[in-house]
N, C-alpha and C positions, 0 to 999 in steps of 0.2 A: 402286879410286879411288887416285890417288896421294896422297901427303900434303900436296902444295900445294891439292888439290881438297878435300880433308877440310877443311883449315884454313880455306878459303873459306866451306865449307858451315858450319861452325861459327861462324866469324863473323858468317855472316848471321842464323842462328837466334839469337846472343847480342847482337846489335846491334838487330833489328828488333822492333818491339814490336805491330804490327798483322797482322793476318790476316784472311782469308775465311774463315770455316767454313761449309762444304756440308754441308747434311742432305738428308734424305728427308722431302718434304712432299707427303701424298697422291699418294705413287708418284713424283714429279718432282722433281728437283733443286733446292734452294733455298740460295744462297749469301749470308751476310750478313757484314758486317765486327765484328771483335771484336778484343779485346787478348787476348793469350796470354803465357804464362810456361813455358819449358822447364826440365825437369829438367836438374840439371847434368850427367847423363850421357846426356840426350836419350831416356831411357827412357818419358817420359812428357812430355804437354804440357798445360796448364790452362788454363782459361778461366774467368772468374766472370761468370755470367749469372742473369738475371732468369727465372725460373718463367713471367713474363707472355710473354717473348719466343718468336716461332714456332720459333727453332732450340733453344731447351730443350725445348718440347713434342715437336718432331721427335725427339729425343735418346731422351725417355722411351718413346716408341713404337719407335723402330729405333736402335741405337747406331750403326749403321755411319754414319761421317763422313769427311770431308776436310778438311785444314787447308792452307789455301794461303797462303805467305808470301813476300814479293817484297822486293827490295832497293829502297830508296826511290829515287823516279824523280829523277834529277839534271838532267834537261832536255837530256841527250845527245843526238847526231842519231839516233841508231839505239836506240831502247828496248829492241829486241830483245836487246841485250848486255847487258842487267840479269838479274842473277841472281835464281833463284826456285826454290822448293822446295813440293811438293804432298806431304802424308803422308796416307796412309789408314789408319784404324784404327778402334776402336770406343771409344766415351766412356760411361764410368759415373760416377753424381754420385759426387764426393770427399768423405770426412770429413776434416776440417781440425783438426789438434790445435794451431793455432796458428803453428806455425811456416810453414806454406803463406801464411797470411794475412800474416804479416810479411815474407815476400819479395816479396809481392804489392804491399804498401804501399810498399815499398822500391823497385820499379819503377814504380809506379803511384800517388804519395802523391795526386793528385787523386781518387781513386777511394774514399778513405776513407768518403764518405758512403754508398755501397753496402753497407757493412758494418753501417749503421744499418737497413737495408730488411729485411723479414724474407724478402722473397720471392728474394734472391739467394744462389746457393750455386756451389761450387767443381765443377768437372767436369773429371775426367782422361781424356784420349785418349791410348791406349795405340797407338802406331804399328804397323802391320802391315807397311807398304813406304813407299817414298818414290820420288819423281822429283826429281831436281835437275838444273837447267840452269844451269851455271856461266857461260853466255853464248852467244852464238850457236852452234848445232852441237855445244856441250860438254854432252851430256846421259848421266846416270847413273841407272840402276835400281839402287835401294837395298833389300836386307831390312832387317827392324828392328834385326837385329844389325851390319850395315854402319853404319847411322845411328847407332847408339850408338858403333863403333868411331872415328867422325867427333868424339865428344866429346872423346876423349882427347888 
């Protein structure tokens, strides 16, 4: 992946705030919208989810997940030219020493209410690999190391 494509991927992961989290529910895929926060070096992606949600229950049973992030639809004539990336990895419940919460609230201030509820927790998704589509026909398969290289 060249420097310009890396820059586009990093920009997408830093600008977008909404992702679709795919989990395995009763041996079938299930996707749901969630908010996400990328680690500075793209070594991890965090979600803050309720244990009442299906996706959280699914991650407790099977940590294999995918997180799909797309460029916001700007109503262009051909939406297939929008950038998107799907990360595959493993999810683990994350302990928060306060730094993660502060970063989350800086990005999502309206989500402060969720920290008053006892059923919400952070989950860390460690990427195994990724598939980045920088536009129609511009497809890049990336290892976790290559994904982290794009953060530089």
